[in-house]
C-alpha positions as a printed NumPy array, in Angstrom:
array([[140.816, 114.262, 140.639],
       [137.732, 113.744, 142.751],
       [135.495, 110.692, 142.711],
       [132.875, 112.876, 141.089],
       [135.158, 113.586, 138.132],
       [136.214, 109.973, 137.891],
       [132.696, 108.677, 137.456],
       [131.609, 111.394, 135.051],
       [134.55 , 111.851, 132.712],
       [133.037, 109.635, 130.066],
       [129.726, 111.468, 130.331],
       [131.19 , 114.95 , 129.871],
       [130.873, 117.151, 126.795],
       [133.834, 119.164, 125.527],
       [133.908, 122.746, 126.664],
       [132.386, 125.427, 124.482],
       [135.841, 126.826, 123.882],
       [136.796, 123.573, 122.218],
       [133.945, 123.627, 119.707],
       [135.014, 123.413, 116.105],
       [134.708, 126.475, 113.845],
       [131.488, 126.68 , 111.915],
       [131.583, 125.854, 108.234],
       [130.757, 128.184, 105.365],
       [127.247, 128.883, 106.662],
       [128.768, 130.884, 109.51 ],
       [130.549, 134.208, 109.565],
       [132.692, 134.853, 112.679],
       [133.544, 138.414, 113.79 ],
       [136.048, 139.149, 116.541],
       [136.381, 142.472, 118.34 ],
       [140.053, 142.655, 117.411],
       [139.531, 142.016, 113.736],
       [136.487, 143.852, 112.377],
       [137.658, 143.393, 108.797],
       [136.082, 139.955, 108.766],
       [132.672, 141.629, 108.704],
       [133.237, 142.628, 105.072],
       [133.276, 138.944, 104.132],
       [129.711, 138.406, 105.278],
       [128.131, 139.055, 101.882],
       [130.435, 136.531, 100.222],
       [129.565, 133.962, 102.879],
       [125.834, 134.494, 102.284],
       [126.305, 134.018,  98.545],
       [128.105, 130.722,  99.179],
       [125.283, 129.581, 101.407],
       [122.603, 130.507,  98.885],
       [124.355, 128.427,  96.246],
       [124.515, 125.415,  98.545],
       [121.135, 125.821, 100.262],
       [118.958, 127.792,  97.806],
       [115.832, 127.859,  99.951],
       [117.434, 129.445, 102.998],
       [119.485, 132.525, 103.708],
       [121.136, 132.733, 107.116],
       [123.877, 134.615, 108.849],
       [125.342, 134.31 , 112.287],
       [127.497, 136.943, 113.897],
       [129.785, 135.961, 116.756],
       [131.627, 138.186, 119.153],
       [134.471, 136.238, 120.732],
       [135.888, 137.196, 124.085],
       [137.866, 135.46 , 126.752],
       [134.74 , 133.614, 127.899],
       [132.587, 131.576, 125.571],
       [129.592, 132.554, 127.684],
       [129.9  , 136.101, 126.322],
       [129.228, 134.949, 122.763],
       [126.393, 136.813, 121.031],
       [124.492, 135.004, 118.321],
       [122.057, 136.651, 115.94 ],
       [120.074, 134.582, 113.46 ],
       [118.343, 136.04 , 110.41 ],
       [116.742, 133.164, 108.541],
       [114.267, 133.085, 105.677],
       [112.319, 129.963, 104.697],
       [110.16 , 129.15 , 101.715],
       [107.838, 126.834, 103.659],
       [106.758, 125.96 , 107.177],
       [108.163, 122.458, 106.711],
       [111.576, 123.867, 105.813],
       [111.538, 126.001, 108.967],
       [110.412, 123.064, 111.104],
       [113.072, 120.817, 109.569],
       [115.851, 123.335, 110.148],
       [114.85 , 124.557, 113.603],
       [113.507, 121.423, 115.265],
       [114.711, 118.32 , 113.412],
       [118.264, 119.17 , 112.361],
       [120.557, 119.215, 115.373],
       [124.032, 119.831, 113.995],
       [123.646, 122.938, 111.812],
       [127.264, 122.602, 110.701],
       [126.305, 119.576, 108.595],
       [123.739, 121.419, 106.464],
       [126.31 , 122.363, 103.845],
       [127.834, 118.89 , 103.6  ],
       [126.453, 115.604, 102.377],
       [124.862, 113.091, 104.726],
       [127.8  , 110.776, 104.063],
       [130.362, 113.386, 105.122],
       [128.442, 114.165, 108.299],
       [128.523, 110.441, 109.093],
       [132.31 , 110.336, 108.675],
       [133.154, 113.057, 111.181],
       [131.466, 115.207, 113.805],
       [132.215, 116.56 , 117.259],
       [130.923, 113.46 , 119.017],
       [133.125, 111.14 , 116.952],
       [136.451, 112.961, 116.841],
       [139.436, 111.574, 118.777],
       [139.563, 112.76 , 122.377],
       [142.05 , 115.581, 122.839],
       [144.429, 115.786, 125.82 ],
       [142.201, 118.243, 127.699],
       [139.459, 115.614, 128.057],
       [141.74 , 112.62 , 128.697],
       [141.491, 112.815, 132.468],
       [141.096, 109.203, 133.659],
       [143.958, 107.89 , 135.779],
       [144.262, 104.354, 137.145],
       [142.238, 105.144, 140.262],
       [139.403, 106.618, 138.164],
       [138.815, 103.201, 136.614],
       [138.617, 101.74 , 140.112],
       [135.869, 104.223, 140.971],
       [134.061, 103.456, 137.721],
       [133.918,  99.687, 138.242],
       [133.161, 100.09 , 141.93 ],
       [130.054, 102.044, 140.975],
       [129.119,  99.629, 138.192],
       [129.449,  96.293, 140.005],
       [126.721,  96.823, 142.589],
       [123.409,  96.115, 140.863],
       [120.655,  93.517, 141.065],
       [121.672,  91.83 , 137.82 ],
       [125.12 ,  90.98 , 139.197],
       [123.519,  89.373, 142.257],
       [121.263,  87.25 , 140.063],
       [124.132,  86.089, 137.845],
       [125.836,  84.767, 140.976],
       [122.649,  83.054, 142.165],
       [122.303,  81.299, 138.796],
       [125.062,  78.867, 139.794],
       [123.21 ,  78.017, 142.984],
       [120.065,  77.37 , 140.966],
       [121.962,  74.923, 138.762],
       [123.136,  72.84 , 141.74 ],
       [126.53 ,  74.273, 142.756],
       [127.325,  74.975, 146.384],
       [128.432,  78.4  , 147.537],
       [132.207,  78.045, 147.047],
       [131.878,  76.317, 143.679],
       [129.59 ,  79.095, 142.531],
       [131.996,  81.757, 143.789],
       [134.878,  80.047, 141.985],
       [132.992,  80.326, 138.686],
       [132.497,  84.032, 139.432],
       [136.233,  84.613, 139.891],
       [137.157,  82.718, 136.726],
       [134.316,  84.128, 134.643],
       [134.902,  87.76 , 135.522],
       [138.664,  87.384, 135.129],
       [138.149,  86.331, 131.518],
       [135.605,  89.129, 131.124],
       [138.23 ,  91.593, 132.385],
       [140.773,  90.149, 129.942],
       [138.38 ,  90.666, 127.024],
       [137.64 ,  94.216, 128.204],
       [141.345,  95.083, 128.333],
       [141.984,  93.56 , 124.892],
       [139.182,  95.515, 123.256],
       [139.984,  98.76 , 125.05 ],
       [143.576,  99.117, 123.772],
       [142.631, 100.721, 120.457],
       [140.491, 103.25 , 122.311],
       [143.276, 103.975, 124.806],
       [146.097, 104.413, 122.293],
       [144.192, 106.272, 119.567],
       [141.562, 107.95 , 121.81 ],
       [138.656, 106.571, 119.77 ],
       [135.127, 105.485, 120.662],
       [133.69 , 102.143, 119.607],
       [131.742, 103.452, 116.557],
       [135.016, 104.711, 115.052],
       [137.434, 101.989, 116.165],
       [135.243,  99.275, 114.633],
       [135.721, 100.884, 111.21 ],
       [139.282,  99.534, 111.08 ],
       [138.085,  95.924, 110.916],
       [134.572,  96.051, 109.428],
       [135.011,  98.969, 107.035],
       [133.872, 102.572, 107.275],
       [130.282, 101.955, 106.215],
       [129.909,  98.297, 107.183],
       [130.702,  99.404, 110.748],
       [127.027, 100.364, 110.923],
       [126.182,  96.682, 111.414],
       [128.132,  96.215, 114.692],
       [126.82 ,  99.59 , 115.865],
       [123.238,  98.49 , 115.214],
       [123.965,  95.27 , 117.103],
       [125.029,  97.259, 120.125],
       [122.053,  99.621, 119.842],
       [119.713,  96.626, 119.931],
       [121.548,  95.142, 122.918],
       [121.415,  98.475, 124.75 ],
       [117.649,  98.645, 124.246],
       [117.164,  95.055, 125.414],
       [119.362,  95.561, 128.452],
       [117.624,  98.806, 129.331],
       [114.328,  96.922, 129.413],
       [115.859,  94.103, 131.454],
       [117.424,  96.447, 134.014],
       [114.191,  98.454, 134.225],
       [112.264,  95.268, 134.954],
       [114.782,  94.433, 137.678],
       [114.223,  97.94 , 139.018],
       [110.569,  97.037, 139.534],
       [111.56 ,  94.707, 142.394],
       [112.873,  97.397, 144.78 ],
       [109.923,  99.62 , 143.784],
       [107.597,  96.817, 144.817],
       [109.396,  96.441, 148.146],
       [109.117, 100.164, 148.85 ],
       [105.38 , 100.139, 148.054],
       [104.789,  97.118, 150.277],
       [106.775,  98.713, 153.102],
       [104.435, 101.726, 152.92 ],
       [101.026, 100.286, 151.99 ],
       [101.18 ,  96.758, 153.389],
       [102.741,  93.452, 152.405],
       [ 99.431,  92.27 , 150.89 ],
       [ 99.337,  95.133, 148.39 ],
       [ 99.852,  92.761, 145.453],
       [ 96.771,  90.721, 146.419],
       [ 94.645,  93.864, 146.736],
       [ 95.322,  94.902, 143.126],
       [ 93.298,  92.799, 140.591],
       [ 95.345,  91.026, 137.931],
       [ 94.235,  91.725, 134.356],
       [ 97.659,  91.608, 132.714],
       [ 97.161,  88.379, 130.781],
       [100.722,  87.015, 130.992],
       [101.858,  83.97 , 132.991],
       [105.174,  85.692, 133.727],
       [103.84 ,  88.94 , 135.221],
       [100.84 ,  90.508, 136.899],
       [ 99.189,  93.903, 136.78 ],
       [100.977,  94.758, 140.009],
       [104.359,  93.754, 138.529],
       [103.785,  95.887, 135.464],
       [102.689,  98.819, 137.628],
       [106.002,  98.688, 139.54 ],
       [107.901,  98.415, 136.266],
       [106.03 , 101.372, 134.816],
       [106.71 , 103.491, 137.914],
       [110.439, 102.813, 137.592],
       [110.269, 103.498, 133.84 ],
       [108.491, 106.852, 134.3  ],
       [110.823, 107.996, 137.092],
       [113.806, 107.184, 134.867],
       [112.695, 109.456, 132.   ],
       [113.623, 112.825, 133.612],
       [117.099, 111.519, 134.417],
       [117.554, 110.373, 130.812],
       [116.666, 113.881, 129.612],
       [119.389, 115.488, 131.736],
       [122.57 , 116.318, 129.827],
       [125.239, 113.654, 130.397],
       [127.715, 116.03 , 132.031],
       [125.045, 117.153, 134.533],
       [123.937, 113.649, 135.544],
       [127.325, 112.962, 137.144],
       [126.026, 113.623, 140.663],
       [123.753, 110.597, 140.396],
       [126.748, 108.311, 139.844],
       [128.641, 109.86 , 142.728],
       [125.713, 109.233, 145.099],
       [125.409, 105.686, 143.769],
       [129.078, 104.9  , 144.398],
       [128.77 , 106.137, 147.98 ],
       [125.478, 104.503, 149.006],
       [125.467, 101.099, 147.315],
       [128.274,  99.454, 149.353],
       [126.554, 100.448, 152.605],
       [123.222,  99.028, 151.449],
       [124.788,  95.788, 150.172],
       [126.853,  95.08 , 153.27 ],
       [123.99 ,  96.207, 155.511],
       [121.716,  93.701, 153.784],
       [124.366,  90.99 , 154.212],
       [124.768,  91.64 , 157.953],
       [120.987,  91.77 , 158.424],
       [120.502,  88.427, 156.654],
       [123.277,  86.738, 158.666],
       [121.891,  88.099, 161.928],
       [118.389,  86.8  , 161.187],
       [119.909,  83.383, 160.349],
       [121.96 ,  83.472, 163.574],
       [125.145,  83.224, 161.566],
       [124.108,  79.967, 159.891],
       [124.122,  79.568, 156.128],
       [123.47 ,  76.57 , 153.878],
       [126.927,  75.454, 152.757],
       [125.841,  72.632, 150.453],
       [123.775,  72.542, 147.277],
       [120.453,  74.385, 147.541],
       [118.31 ,  72.58 , 144.992],
       [118.209,  69.125, 146.575],
       [120.513,  67.409, 144.075],
       [124.268,  67.449, 143.594],
       [125.599,  67.123, 140.02 ],
       [128.512,  64.709, 139.47 ],
       [130.934,  63.862, 136.702],
       [130.161,  65.261, 133.278],
       [126.95 ,  66.848, 134.533],
       [128.877,  68.805, 137.151],
       [131.429,  69.975, 134.574],
       [128.771,  71.422, 132.308],
       [126.895,  73.032, 135.182],
       [130.188,  74.638, 136.244],
       [130.8  ,  75.835, 132.676],
       [127.286,  77.296, 132.346],
       [127.68 ,  79.253, 135.58 ],
       [131.083,  80.535, 134.431],
       [129.805,  81.489, 130.971],
       [126.92 ,  83.45 , 132.529],
       [129.504,  85.807, 134.058],
       [131.253,  86.366, 130.721],
       [127.971,  86.758, 128.843],
       [126.912,  89.354, 131.416],
       [129.822,  91.455, 130.115],
       [129.196,  90.829, 126.398],
       [128.013,  94.373, 125.67 ],
       [130.603,  96.032, 127.923],
       [133.441,  94.151, 126.195],
       [132.847,  95.706, 122.783],
       [131.874,  98.933, 124.542],
       [135.324,  99.16 , 126.176],
       [136.843, 101.85 , 123.875],
       [134.071, 104.283, 124.862],
       [135.55 , 104.758, 128.333],
       [139.145, 103.696, 127.572],
       [139.568, 106.686, 125.222],
       [139.645, 108.988, 128.249],
       [142.768, 107.319, 129.701],
       [145.442, 109.817, 130.705],
       [148.318, 107.401, 130.003],
       [148.672, 104.13 , 128.056],
       [148.772, 102.156, 131.322],
       [145.813, 103.853, 133.031],
       [143.219, 101.395, 131.75 ],
       [145.379,  98.272, 131.623],
       [146.233,  96.604, 134.941],
       [143.601,  98.479, 136.907],
       [140.71 ,  96.994, 134.933],
       [142.292,  93.561, 134.865],
       [142.339,  93.521, 138.677],
       [139.319,  95.69 , 139.579],
       [136.687,  93.872, 137.493],
       [137.098,  90.342, 138.938],
       [137.744,  91.674, 142.45 ],
       [134.741,  93.984, 142.727],
       [132.309,  91.674, 140.954],
       [133.473,  88.725, 143.041],
       [132.764,  90.685, 146.237],
       [129.323,  91.691, 144.976],
       [128.501,  88.139, 143.906],
       [129.717,  86.744, 147.243],
       [127.219,  88.999, 149.016],
       [124.459,  87.685, 146.76 ],
       [125.548,  84.056, 147.303],
       [125.698,  84.383, 151.097],
       [122.351,  86.197, 151.274],
       [120.776,  83.46 , 149.131],
       [122.333,  80.764, 151.342],
       [121.126,  82.537, 154.489],
       [117.655,  82.792, 152.967],
       [117.659,  79.058, 152.324],
       [118.599,  78.453, 155.946],
       [115.755,  80.722, 157.091],
       [112.953,  79.767, 154.714],
       [114.027,  76.524, 153.017],
       [113.709,  78.062, 149.537],
       [116.506,  78.488, 147.013],
       [115.8  ,  82.076, 145.987],
       [117.256,  83.096, 142.668],
       [117.188,  86.832, 143.429],
       [118.521,  87.895, 146.853],
       [115.883,  90.65 , 146.89 ],
       [113.322,  87.865, 147.237],
       [114.924,  87.258, 150.621],
       [114.332,  90.915, 151.469],
       [110.692,  90.44 , 150.507],
       [110.497,  87.537, 152.946],
       [111.673,  89.839, 155.712],
       [108.509,  91.866, 155.155],
       [106.233,  88.839, 154.924],
       [107.499,  87.236, 158.129],
       [108.277,  90.281, 160.3  ],
       [106.129,  93.252, 159.333],
       [107.298,  95.634, 162.048],
       [108.136,  99.322, 161.831],
       [111.86 ,  98.551, 162.012],
       [111.687,  95.951, 159.258],
       [109.579,  98.219, 157.06 ],
       [112.066, 101.087, 157.462],
       [115.061,  98.856, 156.798],
       [113.492,  97.248, 153.72 ],
       [112.419, 100.631, 152.347],
       [115.913, 102.149, 152.694],
       [117.713,  99.163, 151.18 ],
       [115.172,  98.937, 148.357],
       [115.493, 102.666, 147.659],
       [119.264, 102.424, 147.329],
       [119.   ,  99.427, 145.02 ],
       [116.436, 101.25 , 142.881],
       [118.917, 104.119, 142.645],
       [121.601, 101.607, 141.65 ],
       [119.428, 100.241, 138.862],
       [118.705, 103.751, 137.624],
       [122.385, 104.682, 137.496],
       [123.392, 101.42 , 135.818],
       [120.646, 101.747, 133.235],
       [121.691, 105.265, 132.284],
       [125.455, 104.722, 132.192],
       [125.468, 101.293, 130.537],
       [122.397, 101.394, 128.308],
       [120.582, 104.643, 127.516],
       [123.782, 106.666, 127.049],
       [125.385, 103.879, 125.013],
       [122.35 , 103.704, 122.751],
       [122.312, 107.49 , 122.405],
       [126.015, 107.625, 121.57 ],
       [125.769, 104.915, 118.925],
       [122.692, 106.41 , 117.295],
       [124.486, 109.753, 117.209],
       [127.224, 108.047, 115.217],
       [124.697, 106.761, 112.673],
       [122.552, 109.903, 112.213],
       [124.536, 112.821, 113.683],
       [122.53 , 115.413, 111.775],
       [119.225, 114.373, 113.343],
       [120.018, 112.432, 116.514],
       [121.952, 113.519, 119.568],
       [122.546, 111.587, 122.782],
       [119.294, 112.814, 124.328],
       [117.134, 111.764, 121.372],
       [118.89 , 108.425, 121.108],
       [118.45 , 107.786, 124.828],
       [114.734, 108.651, 124.623],
       [114.374, 106.215, 121.737],
       [115.979, 103.548, 123.912],
       [113.594, 104.287, 126.775],
       [110.505, 104.141, 124.559],
       [111.555, 100.902, 122.872],
       [112.103,  99.271, 126.281],
       [108.326,  99.057, 126.688],
       [108.122,  96.881, 123.574],
       [110.687,  94.281, 124.704],
       [108.444,  92.487, 127.254],
       [111.377,  91.884, 129.633],
       [109.247,  89.941, 132.116],
       [109.492,  86.935, 129.802],
       [113.275,  86.847, 130.335],
       [112.835,  86.328, 134.063],
       [110.367,  83.457, 134.205],
       [113.241,  81.34 , 135.567],
       [116.991,  81.452, 135.981],
       [117.359,  79.132, 132.975],
       [115.548,  81.626, 130.743],
       [117.691,  84.438, 132.107],
       [120.859,  82.45 , 131.353],
       [119.498,  81.742, 127.875],
       [118.972,  85.46 , 127.296],
       [122.572,  86.195, 128.299],
       [123.873,  83.463, 125.99 ],
       [121.758,  84.787, 123.128],
       [123.445,  88.193, 123.406],
       [126.859,  86.535, 123.515],
       [126.178,  84.638, 120.276],
       [126.201,  87.836, 118.224],
       [128.522,  90.117, 120.183],
       [131.308,  87.578, 120.672],
       [131.901,  87.34 , 116.917],
       [132.249,  91.117, 116.667],
       [134.774,  91.171, 119.514],
       [136.773,  88.33 , 117.941],
       [137.1  ,  90.14 , 114.596],
       [138.138,  93.402, 116.275],
       [140.867,  91.668, 118.293],
       [142.104,  89.579, 115.378],
       [142.369,  92.646, 113.168],
       [144.089,  94.868, 115.733],
       [146.512,  92.439, 117.358],
       [147.401,  90.041, 114.534],
       [146.674,  91.705, 111.192],
       [147.551,  95.34 , 111.945],
       [149.888,  94.769, 114.913],
       [148.469,  97.817, 116.674],
       [148.949, 100.159, 113.691],
       [146.058, 102.469, 112.774],
       [146.141, 105.203, 110.118],
       [143.999, 107.582, 112.121],
       [142.889, 110.022, 109.422],
       [141.818, 107.169, 107.101],
       [139.154, 106.153, 109.622],
       [137.359, 109.44 , 108.862],
       [137.817, 109.524, 105.062],
       [136.015, 107.649, 102.289],
       [138.041, 108.619,  99.216],
       [139.682, 106.01 ,  97.08 ],
       [142.867, 104.867,  98.725],
       [141.493, 104.925, 102.265],
       [142.716, 101.772, 103.967],
       [139.371, 101.229, 105.632],
       [137.259, 101.467, 102.492],
       [138.858,  98.094, 101.577],
       [139.051,  98.835,  97.869],
       [135.32 ,  99.279,  97.233],
       [132.973, 102.245,  97.227],
       [130.692, 100.633,  99.823],
       [133.328, 100.569, 102.567],
       [132.709,  96.889, 103.342],
       [135.358,  94.455, 104.513],
       [134.014,  91.186, 103.132],
       [136.485,  89.221, 105.273],
       [134.827,  90.565, 108.416],
       [131.382,  89.667, 107.038],
       [132.401,  86.068, 106.329],
       [134.145,  85.724, 109.704],
       [131.125,  87.143, 111.513],
       [128.743,  84.651, 109.891],
       [131.14 ,  81.78 , 110.603],
       [131.404,  82.841, 114.261],
       [127.631,  82.94 , 114.698],
       [126.885,  79.696, 112.802],
       [128.153,  77.092, 115.356],
       [125.966,  78.591, 118.091],
       [122.766,  78.877, 116.065],
       [121.487,  75.272, 116.475],
       [121.849,  75.45 , 120.264],
       [120.342,  78.929, 120.273],
       [117.3  ,  77.706, 118.349],
       [116.968,  74.665, 120.608],
       [117.195,  76.77 , 123.75 ],
       [114.75 ,  79.435, 122.603],
       [112.324,  76.942, 121.052],
       [112.324,  74.42 , 123.928],
       [110.438,  72.235, 124.559],
       [108.829,  72.386, 121.112],
       [112.182,  72.372, 119.28 ],
       [114.886,  69.901, 120.268],
       [118.503,  69.666, 119.088],
       [121.374,  67.321, 119.856],
       [123.223,  67.42 , 123.171],
       [126.434,  68.339, 121.334],
       [124.816,  71.413, 119.786],
       [123.577,  72.516, 123.189],
       [127.022,  72.134, 124.74 ],
       [128.566,  74.269, 122.001],
       [125.89 ,  76.836, 122.771],
       [126.823,  76.756, 126.467],
       [130.293,  77.877, 125.313],
       [128.809,  80.521, 123.018],
       [131.144,  83.404, 123.876],
       [134.552,  81.688, 123.534],
       [133.332,  79.688, 120.521],
       [132.065,  82.773, 118.702],
       [135.144,  84.8  , 119.641],
       [137.731,  82.19 , 118.596],
       [136.007,  81.017, 115.404],
       [135.464,  84.543, 114.061],
       [139.005,  85.588, 115.027],
       [140.653,  82.572, 113.363],
       [138.543,  82.823, 110.21 ],
       [139.255,  86.538, 109.89 ],
       [143.018,  86.17 , 110.349],
       [143.086,  83.275, 107.856],
       [141.216,  85.285, 105.224],
       [143.535,  88.262, 105.753],
       [146.534,  85.954, 105.297],
       [145.34 ,  84.694, 101.913],
       [143.668,  87.971, 100.905],
       [145.806,  90.742, 102.492],
       [144.269,  94.069, 103.453],
       [145.859,  97.473, 102.896],
       [147.448,  99.408, 105.723],
       [149.266,  96.58 , 107.493],
       [152.844,  97.3  , 108.667],
       [154.073,  93.736, 107.966],
       [153.981,  91.688, 104.779],
       [153.35 ,  88.311, 106.37 ],
       [150.923,  88.666, 109.272],
       [151.744,  85.183, 110.64 ],
       [155.529,  85.116, 110.35 ],
       [156.798,  88.691, 110.543],
       [157.407,  90.18 , 113.982],
       [156.751,  93.699, 115.241],
       [154.296,  95.787, 117.255],
       [153.352,  99.241, 115.949],
       [150.837, 100.721, 118.364],
       [151.552, 104.346, 119.242],
       [150.158, 107.005, 121.564],
       [148.388, 109.189, 119.001],
       [148.74 , 112.97 , 118.957],
       [145.332, 114.376, 117.989],
       [145.425, 118.041, 119.004],
       [145.578, 119.196, 115.355],
       [143.526, 116.33 , 113.988],
       [140.572, 118.331, 112.665],
       [142.762, 120.714, 110.698],
       [144.613, 117.804, 109.087],
       [141.348, 115.972, 108.414],
       [139.86 , 118.985, 106.572],
       [142.935, 119.166, 104.351],
       [142.696, 115.455, 103.506],
       [138.952, 115.748, 102.868],
       [139.611, 117.929,  99.812],
       [141.984, 115.419,  98.225],
       [140.591, 113.458,  95.251],
       [142.172, 110.247,  96.6  ],
       [144.528, 109.042,  99.309],
       [146.897, 106.927,  97.277],
       [149.809, 109.222,  98.121],
       [149.009, 109.128, 101.851],
       [150.995, 106.036, 102.751],
       [152.078, 104.786, 106.128],
       [155.368, 105.905, 107.646],
       [157.044, 103.71 , 110.249],
       [160.271, 105.664, 110.587],
       [159.617, 106.961, 114.095],
       [157.946, 103.883, 115.532],
       [161.096, 102.656, 117.256],
       [160.632, 105.498, 119.736],
       [156.859, 105.362, 120.125],
       [155.995, 101.682, 120.381],
       [154.015, 100.958, 123.562]])
């Protein structure tokens, strides 16, 4: 498989040939079987009973190519609103004859990935993380340690440790997606409940919107550098400031808005057609990053500041907590990607494709990227005597001190590539994630494009410039995200690895009848154990969170702040332990062992899903699922 395919597999739609048959509102005619045409009148009568205000027929002529399909619509509406609703608001016409609840349970975007689309091998995950690691945010996470008082090698050590644990969390959360070929919105139903899963999905939608705004604001920096390289390095002074915020100027917002507007057309492009952008990004970013590194070292004559860059060296307990905060910033930077892991793990060709590769590639690639940022920052300190938080500030200094044609061209090219990197990262990690999750919540009315546009529009309301007033505020923002997402990740892992031992009743994840394991014995589909564990996981971090956000007006104890510095592992472990304990005393249905703490066994299997939709439709008509019990007879041959 080519690099192009590797980077775009997760963004690809199924082929038209793989589309599911239309429901009762559709009549299908084939050239080889014209007798089906006589059933058209009966189909129309069924439709009229279900949708009394609309009569519609569709005739299909199937051939060897889906492109040859002919569609004829004859629709009658009783009002303009009904026509507008059907033609322009409703997206998935197949859901018109089913309830909103049933359309939430299953649709084409949520179904398990069939073998035809599971195309990611081990090297594809290398390409994916190679393309993802090079962005401005990663450079700034590395520079955060330098801002706190660590020297270059201490800071780099925190990067290695932090991203190794981040990789471990990614691998743990991706296993359910790999084995059962499920996306995050579906896999989370096993632990939170079919309908309570909306809460973790909403959490991730909010985080995607916030991160889109943050990455777009970071994208304003290379835009500013390109404008200065063209129109003069005093461009910012020539534009009057009427913005009214201490953390940004009119010029800053103009650069942000330019990046935001340029991003919109790319967001509107279908995911499977945007793949070329990611291919170009993977090819250009390493050259720009290493070119920037060599340029900075050459200007500094090979000298870099090897000691602390902020004038003071922390010792003892102070050093330990500074080290921990720098390490936790790396893990918190991955907070959204950790729970997002099943979304790209579901495309794994084999059970091992997403295992060792991610565990090695994530810390390796991010460590290399962070090392470039650390060295550039250290070289900038040697040149200008300033501890720059963002390495792109060093690039800005190149313009201010040496405004020659060569410098202007070099700065423009490097800035352009980094703007492209921000654009690609924002689409792959944020707008598409938001679109996918919103599709899972309202599949009848929202597709990936509409969800992504919603994300883009909401990014203007986030005021991301307030997150970047200082490195401490940026670190606080990362920790705030980790407070809520770590508890979700802990519950998912506790449920899958300890309570269920890797066993998932796949069809029950898409059914809400009585007897479904993941309705948890109530009509609301809520797992109260997950709710309690989630609240308990968030609670220890809340005092520190309030103290950090409200400082200096609000103050809390030093102990509360130190717990908050460890927000991700604290939230993960507390929620996991509470959830497992509650499941021990109040067992859940669908577990392959009687005693989840004492009994041994691992029951994960490589799911066969080629006939899943047909089986799901049969189960959907059952009044209950009490007779659909688990069978572990063949697991001795299928355990992974």
